[in-house]
Each structure stands twice: as C-alpha cells, then as structure tokens.
PyMOL Python script that loads the backbone (N, CA, C, O; Angstrom):
from pymol import cmd

cmd.read_pdbstr("""\
ATOM      1  N   MET A   1      10.310   0.400  -4.141  1.00  0.00           N
ATOM      2  CA  MET A   1      10.834  -0.891  -4.500  1.00  0.00           C
ATOM      3  C   MET A   1      10.846  -1.042  -6.009  1.00  0.00           C
ATOM      4  O   MET A   1      10.146  -0.323  -6.722  1.00  0.00           O
ATOM      5  N   ASP A   2      11.637  -1.972  -6.485  1.00  0.00           N
ATOM      6  CA  ASP A   2      11.710  -2.282  -7.914  1.00  0.00           C
ATOM      7  C   ASP A   2      10.533  -3.194  -8.250  1.00  0.00           C
ATOM      8  O   ASP A   2      10.504  -4.352  -7.834  1.00  0.00           O
ATOM      9  N   GLY A   3       9.580  -2.680  -8.988  1.00  0.00           N
ATOM     10  CA  GLY A   3       8.386  -3.439  -9.336  1.00  0.00           C
ATOM     11  C   GLY A   3       8.619  -4.534 -10.358  1.00  0.00           C
ATOM     12  O   GLY A   3       7.681  -5.244 -10.722  1.00  0.00           O
ATOM     13  N   HIS A   4       9.850  -4.689 -10.829  1.00  0.00           N
ATOM     14  CA  HIS A   4      10.182  -5.753 -11.776  1.00  0.00           C
ATOM     15  C   HIS A   4      10.914  -6.907 -11.095  1.00  0.00           C
ATOM     16  O   HIS A   4      11.236  -7.904 -11.741  1.00  0.00           O
ATOM     17  N   ASP A   5      11.174  -6.778  -9.808  1.00  0.00           N
ATOM     18  CA  ASP A   5      11.910  -7.783  -9.037  1.00  0.00           C
ATOM     19  C   ASP A   5      10.920  -8.634  -8.240  1.00  0.00           C
ATOM     20  O   ASP A   5      10.477  -8.229  -7.165  1.00  0.00           O
ATOM     21  N   ALA A   6      10.576  -9.803  -8.759  1.00  0.00           N
ATOM     22  CA  ALA A   6       9.561 -10.656  -8.125  1.00  0.00           C
ATOM     23  C   ALA A   6       9.922 -11.003  -6.683  1.00  0.00           C
ATOM     24  O   ALA A   6       9.061 -10.953  -5.805  1.00  0.00           O
ATOM     25  N   ALA A   7      11.165 -11.349  -6.429  1.00  0.00           N
ATOM     26  CA  ALA A   7      11.578 -11.693  -5.061  1.00  0.00           C
ATOM     27  C   ALA A   7      11.447 -10.477  -4.148  1.00  0.00           C
ATOM     28  O   ALA A   7      11.024 -10.608  -2.999  1.00  0.00           O
ATOM     29  N   GLY A   8      11.803  -9.310  -4.646  1.00  0.00           N
ATOM     30  CA  GLY A   8      11.686  -8.085  -3.871  1.00  0.00           C
ATOM     31  C   GLY A   8      10.234  -7.744  -3.563  1.00  0.00           C
ATOM     32  O   GLY A   8       9.927  -7.264  -2.471  1.00  0.00           O
ATOM     33  N   ILE A   9       9.350  -7.986  -4.504  1.00  0.00           N
ATOM     34  CA  ILE A   9       7.917  -7.760  -4.284  1.00  0.00           C
ATOM     35  C   ILE A   9       7.423  -8.657  -3.154  1.00  0.00           C
ATOM     36  O   ILE A   9       6.701  -8.203  -2.266  1.00  0.00           O
ATOM     37  N   LEU A  10       7.811  -9.924  -3.185  1.00  0.00           N
ATOM     38  CA  LEU A  10       7.368 -10.862  -2.140  1.00  0.00           C
ATOM     39  C   LEU A  10       7.911 -10.460  -0.769  1.00  0.00           C
ATOM     40  O   LEU A  10       7.195 -10.550   0.228  1.00  0.00           O
ATOM     41  N   ARG A  11       9.189 -10.012  -0.709  1.00  0.00           N
ATOM     42  CA  ARG A  11       9.750  -9.553   0.568  1.00  0.00           C
ATOM     43  C   ARG A  11       8.989  -8.336   1.089  1.00  0.00           C
ATOM     44  O   ARG A  11       8.695  -8.243   2.281  1.00  0.00           O
ATOM     45  N   THR A  12       8.677  -7.416   0.200  1.00  0.00           N
ATOM     46  CA  THR A  12       7.955  -6.208   0.596  1.00  0.00           C
ATOM     47  C   THR A  12       6.559  -6.557   1.104  1.00  0.00           C
ATOM     48  O   THR A  12       6.098  -5.979   2.088  1.00  0.00           O
ATOM     49  N   LEU A  13       5.888  -7.490   0.448  1.00  0.00           N
ATOM     50  CA  LEU A  13       4.560  -7.914   0.906  1.00  0.00           C
ATOM     51  C   LEU A  13       4.640  -8.582   2.277  1.00  0.00           C
ATOM     52  O   LEU A  13       3.754  -8.394   3.110  1.00  0.00           O
ATOM     53  N   ASP A  14       5.694  -9.357   2.512  1.00  0.00           N
ATOM     54  CA  ASP A  14       5.876  -9.973   3.839  1.00  0.00           C
ATOM     55  C   ASP A  14       6.009  -8.906   4.920  1.00  0.00           C
ATOM     56  O   ASP A  14       5.395  -9.016   5.981  1.00  0.00           O
ATOM     57  N   VAL A  15       6.806  -7.877   4.654  1.00  0.00           N
ATOM     58  CA  VAL A  15       6.985  -6.788   5.614  1.00  0.00           C
ATOM     59  C   VAL A  15       5.656  -6.067   5.834  1.00  0.00           C
ATOM     60  O   VAL A  15       5.315  -5.735   6.969  1.00  0.00           O
ATOM     61  N   ALA A  16       4.913  -5.826   4.773  1.00  0.00           N
ATOM     62  CA  ALA A  16       3.627  -5.134   4.891  1.00  0.00           C
ATOM     63  C   ALA A  16       2.642  -5.941   5.736  1.00  0.00           C
ATOM     64  O   ALA A  16       1.882  -5.370   6.517  1.00  0.00           O
ATOM     65  N   ARG A  17       2.653  -7.263   5.583  1.00  0.00           N
ATOM     66  CA  ARG A  17       1.750  -8.117   6.369  1.00  0.00           C
ATOM     67  C   ARG A  17       2.057  -8.052   7.861  1.00  0.00           C
ATOM     68  O   ARG A  17       1.164  -8.236   8.689  1.00  0.00           O
ATOM     69  N   GLU A  18       3.302  -7.793   8.203  1.00  0.00           N
ATOM     70  CA  GLU A  18       3.707  -7.717   9.607  1.00  0.00           C
ATOM     71  C   GLU A  18       3.290  -6.408  10.262  1.00  0.00           C
ATOM     72  O   GLU A  18       3.272  -6.314  11.490  1.00  0.00           O
ATOM     73  N   SER A  19       2.961  -5.412   9.479  1.00  0.00           N
ATOM     74  CA  SER A  19       2.549  -4.110  10.011  1.00  0.00           C
ATOM     75  C   SER A  19       1.103  -4.214  10.497  1.00  0.00           C
ATOM     76  O   SER A  19       0.183  -4.437   9.710  1.00  0.00           O
ATOM     77  N   LYS A  20       0.926  -4.052  11.781  1.00  0.00           N
ATOM     78  CA  LYS A  20      -0.409  -4.165  12.380  1.00  0.00           C
ATOM     79  C   LYS A  20      -0.828  -2.810  12.930  1.00  0.00           C
ATOM     80  O   LYS A  20      -0.020  -2.104  13.534  1.00  0.00           O
ATOM     81  N   GLY A  21      -2.073  -2.451  12.724  1.00  0.00           N
ATOM     82  CA  GLY A  21      -2.625  -1.242  13.318  1.00  0.00           C
ATOM     83  C   GLY A  21      -2.407   0.040  12.541  1.00  0.00           C
ATOM     84  O   GLY A  21      -2.811   1.111  12.995  1.00  0.00           O
ATOM     85  N   ALA A  22      -1.777  -0.045  11.382  1.00  0.00           N
ATOM     86  CA  ALA A  22      -1.555   1.159  10.583  1.00  0.00           C
ATOM     87  C   ALA A  22      -1.657   0.796   9.101  1.00  0.00           C
ATOM     88  O   ALA A  22      -1.277  -0.303   8.699  1.00  0.00           O
ATOM     89  N   PRO A  23      -2.166   1.718   8.301  1.00  0.00           N
ATOM     90  CA  PRO A  23      -2.226   1.462   6.852  1.00  0.00           C
ATOM     91  C   PRO A  23      -0.817   1.324   6.270  1.00  0.00           C
ATOM     92  O   PRO A  23       0.139   1.895   6.795  1.00  0.00           O
ATOM     93  N   VAL A  24      -0.705   0.581   5.209  1.00  0.00           N
ATOM     94  CA  VAL A  24       0.581   0.373   4.538  1.00  0.00           C
ATOM     95  C   VAL A  24       0.424   0.758   3.072  1.00  0.00           C
ATOM     96  O   VAL A  24      -0.566   0.414   2.427  1.00  0.00           O
ATOM     97  N   VAL A  25       1.404   1.465   2.565  1.00  0.00           N
ATOM     98  CA  VAL A  25       1.436   1.825   1.146  1.00  0.00           C
ATOM     99  C   VAL A  25       2.715   1.256   0.554  1.00  0.00           C
ATOM    100  O   VAL A  25       3.795   1.402   1.125  1.00  0.00           O
ATOM    101  N   ILE A  26       2.583   0.607  -0.594  1.00  0.00           N
ATOM    102  CA  ILE A  26       3.749   0.094  -1.315  1.00  0.00           C
ATOM    103  C   ILE A  26       3.820   0.838  -2.643  1.00  0.00           C
ATOM    104  O   ILE A  26       2.861   0.849  -3.414  1.00  0.00           O
ATOM    105  N   ILE A  27       4.958   1.452  -2.897  1.00  0.00           N
ATOM    106  CA  ILE A  27       5.169   2.154  -4.161  1.00  0.00           C
ATOM    107  C   ILE A  27       6.226   1.393  -4.942  1.00  0.00           C
ATOM    108  O   ILE A  27       7.351   1.213  -4.475  1.00  0.00           O
ATOM    109  N   ALA A  28       5.858   0.952  -6.127  1.00  0.00           N
ATOM    110  CA  ALA A  28       6.771   0.172  -6.965  1.00  0.00           C
ATOM    111  C   ALA A  28       7.181   0.995  -8.183  1.00  0.00           C
ATOM    112  O   ALA A  28       6.331   1.547  -8.882  1.00  0.00           O
ATOM    113  N   ARG A  29       8.474   1.072  -8.428  1.00  0.00           N
ATOM    114  CA  ARG A  29       8.981   1.715  -9.641  1.00  0.00           C
ATOM    115  C   ARG A  29       8.921   0.682 -10.757  1.00  0.00           C
ATOM    116  O   ARG A  29       9.529  -0.383 -10.660  1.00  0.00           O
ATOM    117  N   THR A  30       8.194   0.999 -11.805  1.00  0.00           N
ATOM    118  CA  THR A  30       8.062   0.084 -12.930  1.00  0.00           C
ATOM    119  C   THR A  30       8.213   0.845 -14.247  1.00  0.00           C
ATOM    120  O   THR A  30       8.124   2.072 -14.288  1.00  0.00           O
ATOM    121  N   ILE A  31       8.436   0.108 -15.291  1.00  0.00           N
ATOM    122  CA  ILE A  31       8.487   0.659 -16.643  1.00  0.00           C
ATOM    123  C   ILE A  31       7.470  -0.123 -17.460  1.00  0.00           C
ATOM    124  O   ILE A  31       7.552  -1.347 -17.565  1.00  0.00           O
ATOM    125  N   LYS A  32       6.500   0.600 -18.043  1.00  0.00           N
ATOM    126  CA  LYS A  32       5.491  -0.052 -18.882  1.00  0.00           C
ATOM    127  C   LYS A  32       6.176  -0.841 -19.991  1.00  0.00           C
ATOM    128  O   LYS A  32       7.077  -0.328 -20.654  1.00  0.00           O
ATOM    129  N   GLY A  33       5.761  -2.064 -20.192  1.00  0.00           N
ATOM    130  CA  GLY A  33       6.280  -2.869 -21.288  1.00  0.00           C
ATOM    131  C   GLY A  33       7.706  -3.335 -21.101  1.00  0.00           C
ATOM    132  O   GLY A  33       8.345  -3.759 -22.064  1.00  0.00           O
ATOM    133  N   CYS A  34       8.218  -3.267 -19.891  1.00  0.00           N
ATOM    134  CA  CYS A  34       9.602  -3.650 -19.637  1.00  0.00           C
ATOM    135  C   CYS A  34       9.859  -5.077 -20.117  1.00  0.00           C
ATOM    136  O   CYS A  34       9.099  -5.992 -19.800  1.00  0.00           O
ATOM    137  N   GLY A  35      10.911  -5.253 -20.865  1.00  0.00           N
ATOM    138  CA  GLY A  35      11.272  -6.565 -21.374  1.00  0.00           C
ATOM    139  C   GLY A  35      10.882  -6.787 -22.823  1.00  0.00           C
ATOM    140  O   GLY A  35      11.283  -7.779 -23.433  1.00  0.00           O
ATOM    141  N   VAL A  36      10.101  -5.866 -23.380  1.00  0.00           N
ATOM    142  CA  VAL A  36       9.683  -5.979 -24.782  1.00  0.00           C
ATOM    143  C   VAL A  36      10.190  -4.734 -25.510  1.00  0.00           C
ATOM    144  O   VAL A  36       9.736  -3.622 -25.239  1.00  0.00           O
ATOM    145  N   SER A  37      11.126  -4.925 -26.428  1.00  0.00           N
ATOM    146  CA  SER A  37      11.847  -3.809 -27.052  1.00  0.00           C
ATOM    147  C   SER A  37      10.942  -2.744 -27.661  1.00  0.00           C
ATOM    148  O   SER A  37      11.207  -1.553 -27.500  1.00  0.00           O
ATOM    149  N   PHE A  38       9.898  -3.139 -28.344  1.00  0.00           N
ATOM    150  CA  PHE A  38       9.070  -2.157 -29.031  1.00  0.00           C
ATOM    151  C   PHE A  38       7.978  -1.551 -28.133  1.00  0.00           C
ATOM    152  O   PHE A  38       7.259  -0.647 -28.560  1.00  0.00           O
ATOM    153  N   MET A  39       7.854  -2.043 -26.898  1.00  0.00           N
ATOM    154  CA  MET A  39       6.842  -1.528 -25.977  1.00  0.00           C
ATOM    155  C   MET A  39       7.431  -0.758 -24.800  1.00  0.00           C
ATOM    156  O   MET A  39       6.753   0.086 -24.214  1.00  0.00           O
ATOM    157  N   ALA A  40       8.668  -1.033 -24.451  1.00  0.00           N
ATOM    158  CA  ALA A  40       9.269  -0.502 -23.223  1.00  0.00           C
ATOM    159  C   ALA A  40       9.201   1.014 -23.151  1.00  0.00           C
ATOM    160  O   ALA A  40       9.683   1.728 -24.030  1.00  0.00           O
ATOM    161  N   ASP A  41       8.578   1.481 -22.062  1.00  0.00           N
ATOM    162  CA  ASP A  41       8.480   2.906 -21.732  1.00  0.00           C
ATOM    163  C   ASP A  41       7.788   3.729 -22.816  1.00  0.00           C
ATOM    164  O   ASP A  41       8.092   4.909 -22.989  1.00  0.00           O
ATOM    165  N   ARG A  42       6.858   3.109 -23.546  1.00  0.00           N
ATOM    166  CA  ARG A  42       6.103   3.814 -24.592  1.00  0.00           C
ATOM    167  C   ARG A  42       4.636   3.791 -24.226  1.00  0.00           C
ATOM    168  O   ARG A  42       3.984   2.751 -24.308  1.00  0.00           O
ATOM    169  N   ARG A  43       4.111   4.952 -23.818  1.00  0.00           N
ATOM    170  CA  ARG A  43       2.745   5.025 -23.292  1.00  0.00           C
ATOM    171  C   ARG A  43       1.680   4.620 -24.298  1.00  0.00           C
ATOM    172  O   ARG A  43       0.592   4.206 -23.896  1.00  0.00           O
ATOM    173  N   GLU A  44       1.958   4.725 -25.592  1.00  0.00           N
ATOM    174  CA  GLU A  44       0.936   4.375 -26.587  1.00  0.00           C
ATOM    175  C   GLU A  44       0.560   2.889 -26.568  1.00  0.00           C
ATOM    176  O   GLU A  44      -0.469   2.504 -27.124  1.00  0.00           O
ATOM    177  N   TRP A  45       1.388   2.057 -25.933  1.00  0.00           N
ATOM    178  CA  TRP A  45       1.080   0.636 -25.844  1.00  0.00           C
ATOM    179  C   TRP A  45       0.191   0.304 -24.651  1.00  0.00           C
ATOM    180  O   TRP A  45      -0.312  -0.815 -24.551  1.00  0.00           O
ATOM    181  N   HIS A  46      -0.008   1.247 -23.755  1.00  0.00           N
ATOM    182  CA  HIS A  46      -0.841   0.998 -22.575  1.00  0.00           C
ATOM    183  C   HIS A  46      -2.291   0.776 -23.018  1.00  0.00           C
ATOM    184  O   HIS A  46      -2.934   1.693 -23.530  1.00  0.00           O
ATOM    185  N   GLY A  47      -2.796  -0.429 -22.823  1.00  0.00           N
ATOM    186  CA  GLY A  47      -4.171  -0.747 -23.185  1.00  0.00           C
ATOM    187  C   GLY A  47      -4.379  -1.014 -24.661  1.00  0.00           C
ATOM    188  O   GLY A  47      -5.520  -1.111 -25.115  1.00  0.00           O
ATOM    189  N   HIS A  48      -3.321  -1.134 -25.406  1.00  0.00           N
ATOM    190  CA  HIS A  48      -3.394  -1.343 -26.859  1.00  0.00           C
ATOM    191  C   HIS A  48      -3.244  -2.832 -27.168  1.00  0.00           C
ATOM    192  O   HIS A  48      -2.329  -3.483 -26.664  1.00  0.00           O
ATOM    193  N   ALA A  49      -4.127  -3.363 -27.983  1.00  0.00           N
ATOM    194  CA  ALA A  49      -4.043  -4.775 -28.378  1.00  0.00           C
ATOM    195  C   ALA A  49      -2.898  -4.971 -29.376  1.00  0.00           C
ATOM    196  O   ALA A  49      -2.582  -4.081 -30.167  1.00  0.00           O
ATOM    197  N   ILE A  50      -2.292  -6.146 -29.319  1.00  0.00           N
ATOM    198  CA  ILE A  50      -1.206  -6.452 -30.245  1.00  0.00           C
ATOM    199  C   ILE A  50      -1.631  -7.556 -31.204  1.00  0.00           C
ATOM    200  O   ILE A  50      -2.511  -8.361 -30.898  1.00  0.00           O
ATOM    201  N   CYS A  51      -0.993  -7.579 -32.369  1.00  0.00           N
ATOM    202  CA  CYS A  51      -1.284  -8.619 -33.354  1.00  0.00           C
ATOM    203  C   CYS A  51      -0.461  -9.871 -33.031  1.00  0.00           C
ATOM    204  O   CYS A  51       0.365  -9.854 -32.118  1.00  0.00           O
ATOM    205  N   LYS A  52      -0.682 -10.928 -33.764  1.00  0.00           N
ATOM    206  CA  LYS A  52      -0.016 -12.211 -33.531  1.00  0.00           C
ATOM    207  C   LYS A  52       1.509 -12.091 -33.645  1.00  0.00           C
ATOM    208  O   LYS A  52       2.237 -12.654 -32.828  1.00  0.00           O
ATOM    209  N   ALA A  53       1.985 -11.367 -34.644  1.00  0.00           N
ATOM    210  CA  ALA A  53       3.437 -11.218 -34.834  1.00  0.00           C
ATOM    211  C   ALA A  53       4.063 -10.460 -33.653  1.00  0.00           C
ATOM    212  O   ALA A  53       5.135 -10.827 -33.172  1.00  0.00           O
ATOM    213  N   GLU A  54       3.385  -9.400 -33.192  1.00  0.00           N
ATOM    214  CA  GLU A  54       3.888  -8.643 -32.042  1.00  0.00           C
ATOM    215  C   GLU A  54       3.862  -9.502 -30.782  1.00  0.00           C
ATOM    216  O   GLU A  54       4.782  -9.450 -29.966  1.00  0.00           O
ATOM    217  N   TYR A  55       2.804 -10.287 -30.633  1.00  0.00           N
ATOM    218  CA  TYR A  55       2.702 -11.203 -29.488  1.00  0.00           C
ATOM    219  C   TYR A  55       3.869 -12.188 -29.489  1.00  0.00           C
ATOM    220  O   TYR A  55       4.514 -12.400 -28.462  1.00  0.00           O
ATOM    221  N   ASP A  56       4.132 -12.786 -30.646  1.00  0.00           N
ATOM    222  CA  ASP A  56       5.227 -13.764 -30.750  1.00  0.00           C
ATOM    223  C   ASP A  56       6.576 -13.126 -30.412  1.00  0.00           C
ATOM    224  O   ASP A  56       7.394 -13.727 -29.716  1.00  0.00           O
ATOM    225  N   GLN A  57       6.802 -11.907 -30.905  1.00  0.00           N
ATOM    226  CA  GLN A  57       8.062 -11.217 -30.612  1.00  0.00           C
ATOM    227  C   GLN A  57       8.159 -10.907 -29.122  1.00  0.00           C
ATOM    228  O   GLN A  57       9.200 -11.128 -28.505  1.00  0.00           O
ATOM    229  N   ALA A  58       7.077 -10.396 -28.548  1.00  0.00           N
ATOM    230  CA  ALA A  58       7.077 -10.047 -27.123  1.00  0.00           C
ATOM    231  C   ALA A  58       7.350 -11.276 -26.268  1.00  0.00           C
ATOM    232  O   ALA A  58       8.156 -11.209 -25.341  1.00  0.00           O
ATOM    233  N   MET A  59       6.705 -12.383 -26.555  1.00  0.00           N
ATOM    234  CA  MET A  59       6.902 -13.599 -25.765  1.00  0.00           C
ATOM    235  C   MET A  59       8.339 -14.100 -25.881  1.00  0.00           C
ATOM    236  O   MET A  59       8.905 -14.584 -24.901  1.00  0.00           O
ATOM    237  N   ALA A  60       8.929 -13.990 -27.058  1.00  0.00           N
ATOM    238  CA  ALA A  60      10.322 -14.411 -27.240  1.00  0.00           C
ATOM    239  C   ALA A  60      11.256 -13.517 -26.419  1.00  0.00           C
ATOM    240  O   ALA A  60      12.192 -14.006 -25.787  1.00  0.00           O
ATOM    241  N   GLU A  61      10.997 -12.215 -26.431  1.00  0.00           N
ATOM    242  CA  GLU A  61      11.843 -11.287 -25.692  1.00  0.00           C
ATOM    243  C   GLU A  61      11.677 -11.419 -24.186  1.00  0.00           C
ATOM    244  O   GLU A  61      12.645 -11.243 -23.445  1.00  0.00           O
ATOM    245  N   LEU A  62      10.486 -11.721 -23.723  1.00  0.00           N
ATOM    246  CA  LEU A  62      10.263 -11.835 -22.280  1.00  0.00           C
ATOM    247  C   LEU A  62      11.001 -13.016 -21.672  1.00  0.00           C
ATOM    248  O   LEU A  62      11.222 -13.040 -20.461  1.00  0.00           O
ATOM    249  N   GLY A  63      11.381 -13.978 -22.464  1.00  0.00           N
ATOM    250  CA  GLY A  63      12.157 -15.107 -21.971  1.00  0.00           C
ATOM    251  C   GLY A  63      13.514 -14.678 -21.423  1.00  0.00           C
ATOM    252  O   GLY A  63      14.122 -15.404 -20.637  1.00  0.00           O
ATOM    253  N   GLY A  64      13.990 -13.508 -21.830  1.00  0.00           N
ATOM    254  CA  GLY A  64      15.293 -13.023 -21.405  1.00  0.00           C
ATOM    255  C   GLY A  64      15.246 -12.125 -20.177  1.00  0.00           C
ATOM    256  O   GLY A  64      16.287 -11.630 -19.746  1.00  0.00           O
ATOM    257  N   GLY A  65      14.081 -11.903 -19.608  1.00  0.00           N
ATOM    258  CA  GLY A  65      13.958 -11.032 -18.442  1.00  0.00           C
ATOM    259  C   GLY A  65      13.827  -9.576 -18.851  1.00  0.00           C
ATOM    260  O   GLY A  65      13.723  -9.259 -20.036  1.00  0.00           O
ATOM    261  N   CYS A  66      13.832  -8.709 -17.876  1.00  0.00           N
ATOM    262  CA  CYS A  66      13.621  -7.281 -18.105  1.00  0.00           C
ATOM    263  C   CYS A  66      14.952  -6.542 -18.145  1.00  0.00           C
ATOM    264  O   CYS A  66      15.625  -6.416 -17.122  1.00  0.00           O
ATOM    265  N   ALA A  67      15.326  -6.061 -19.300  1.00  0.00           N
ATOM    266  CA  ALA A  67      16.583  -5.332 -19.437  1.00  0.00           C
ATOM    267  C   ALA A  67      16.437  -3.853 -19.084  1.00  0.00           C
ATOM    268  O   ALA A  67      17.435  -3.138 -19.000  1.00  0.00           O
ATOM    269  N   CYS A  68      15.210  -3.389 -18.877  1.00  0.00           N
ATOM    270  CA  CYS A  68      14.965  -1.964 -18.614  1.00  0.00           C
ATOM    271  C   CYS A  68      15.601  -1.495 -17.319  1.00  0.00           C
ATOM    272  O   CYS A  68      15.990  -0.332 -17.210  1.00  0.00           O
ATOM    273  N   THR A  69      15.712  -2.367 -16.346  1.00  0.00           N
ATOM    274  CA  THR A  69      16.214  -1.951 -15.039  1.00  0.00           C
ATOM    275  C   THR A  69      17.652  -2.400 -14.796  1.00  0.00           C
ATOM    276  O   THR A  69      18.154  -2.247 -13.682  1.00  0.00           O
ATOM    277  N   LYS A  70      18.316  -2.939 -15.788  1.00  0.00           N
ATOM    278  CA  LYS A  70      19.688  -3.427 -15.630  1.00  0.00           C
ATOM    279  C   LYS A  70      20.677  -2.364 -16.009  1.00  0.00           C
ATOM    280  O   LYS A  70      21.885  -2.592 -15.940  1.00  0.00           O
TER     281      LYS A  70
END
""", "prot")
cmd.dss("prot")
cmd.show_as("cartoon", "prot")
cmd.util.cbc("prot")
cmd.orient("prot")
C-alpha cells in the first residue's frame, strides 16, 4: 500500500481488522521525508534534528502534501 495515503491506510487497517484467526502483515511503501524538498529520500535526515529555519521551511512545504508519490 501507499504509506503516504491516509485514506488508503485506514482502508487497509479496516481490512486487517476483519481478518480473524490468522496473523496480518501490512507493508507500506514510503519515502523518508516525503513532502519536504531538502529531506525527501535522503537517509542522512533519518533521526537528525533540524534547526528552526529548517523546521519553518518543512512546515511550509508540508502544507502542500507529498509530491514524492505524484
């Protein structure tokens, strides 16, 4: 499933809840930092703290959604 699609995640969780008697695995395709130009698909940002200016830029960019999967 597309791990950036909130509605799709909820649908997948609904289907998983209906599965009784067997384990369920959900695999989501995601891109680290999706939606933030300077972080998208760059592993060095995983677990890295950002400064105030980077935070402000990221928050402004996230208002537009995730362009990584479009």
